[in-house]
Phi, psi and omega in degrees: 000313177308314186294319182298319180292326178300302180303325173300314181298312184298322180297313177305315179299310179304314178297326184291316181295320174300325182293307179302314177304310184298313177309315185291319179301312180294327175296320179290323187248024189302307178292326180299309187288327175297322174295320181304315183295343179272347181303130177219141165273123185248008179228126185294311194263346183229161183270087179235128186232156167235150178213144167245133188234101178257152183081198190284122179248010174095006190288323178291324168297324183297309176293320178303326186277355181107002177080214179206142172256012179205166173294326185297322175292331168297308177306316175302319178294311181300323176296324183279320183274304190284312185261011177055027180091355182282334179245143170253120169271151183218097182281124185237177178171155174225183188279152182225167178266245173099158180209148177223158180214140176236139179199183181231151183258187191292339177268006184083011177266141187271145182231152174221131178243154186207120173262132167251116185258135183195173171282172181305134181207174178262117183256147176217135174270125188240117176256131179238146174219088185292161170298327180232116179131179179268139175289150184206162167242133180222164176245139190226139168268113181289342174306328180297333176268357174113003174280158169209192187297339179260347180230110187241159182279070181234134191083153183300321182291312178289335184278342187305321180305324183295340177301337178281357183308313185297346179269356180229040181292148173253344170193173174164174179228142172258174183296349174267002178086011176279131181245149181211149181206139183264131170228145177281146163250127178283089182223144183285343181279175173224165175260124175214086175286144189222090178223199182274006181276161182292150188266145170224146169269176183303304182297318175293332174293322174293323176293321174306310185287322176296314180290335190227359186241136179262329180230171175303318184293319181294322180295314177297311181295328171298311183299325182287351177271357188227155178268129187263141176227133184291143170266149177060028172069031186221159178279130178232155164228162194237125176262128184225134182214142181246185189271005177252009175091006176278138179216128179214170168244136174256122178233157175239125178232125193044043174069023177246138183276135175229145181240126178230122173303135179195153175265346189215145177222145172226243184225050174214156181298140181244349181287126178307142177121207193292337182259359176308131174086352180284127180161198184279149183287323174306327182290330177291325180292318182291325177298317183293323174300307181299320183294316176305308179303319179299305187289328178292346176252013182053041176071005184256109178234135171281170178295328176286334176286323170301316180298316185294325184290322178293324177296322184294346182240011179291162187286349175290348181275015171063036169295317173227095186310129180103346181250166182216152174276107183298318171213159177229133181229133172251113181269109173275101186293331182271324175269358171068039184232151176231148173243125190247132174237138190241138181048043178063026172264091187275358174270349181245128186240129173257127181243134179229154176228155175262111179207000000 
């Protein structure tokens, strides 16, 4: 009887320790585990996923820690904060194309269209709702976080890397109807501002704006408060448009920020001065096509018109052989809805709303 009682006590102690361990682990990774449970693959033939991340994903802590002046520093923060050091992030990237267009429809609703041009990649549509800030929908190239065709975000272990997705958005819209998109300029230079301000990379700047800006003016004011650093060793500019009809491109020349009103952005400088027009020749063709469509319609474009405009400048038109428009998005900034097209399949439409 004593021996049986001894084993019962040992079993009870082990069980109690396991319960405490599970509680501690769940407490440490509560938001992360809840986000992982929402990851779904929504395309059978291509690698397209969705994820919802509600609550704190560490962005305020990231800013409080001084931000990051490189993708490598962002990766170190993610390894330390999100995975508690259990995972090592390695943010990667190469140069991309891309096009954007902003317009208004016949009902007075503002629209924003975006093509993301790249080689084949794993894509994810991310819905975030931070504890402080605006809810948003953004799109991420998961290859930047280390995924590839043979390594996908399936299962708890493989999905942990995807928790870094809120830090590497390439475009998106928040609940106020503010849209932003990253576009590369084919320029040998990079942006590295160096003052006393908190540091941001291109993708973390997008997250900052989606979480905190309701208008183009607020977005510009936010960017002026931080030091910008190029992601993935390239020159970038940001197309930003709000639900009040304001549309600009933000560019950095000699580490100074410039803002230029424009309805369309591709991959060359639009700031007046010595750098104007510098960029890829194919991007100028795409820019002129978008400009012609906009002007022929006097700036009034319906959702289907925006879609058609994006199709007219998608990469299958052989602007840059070997590339493809990984995704095309029509943002309805007034209704807070998006229509998403993957891998130039414009017959298959994914609809998402911010609610």
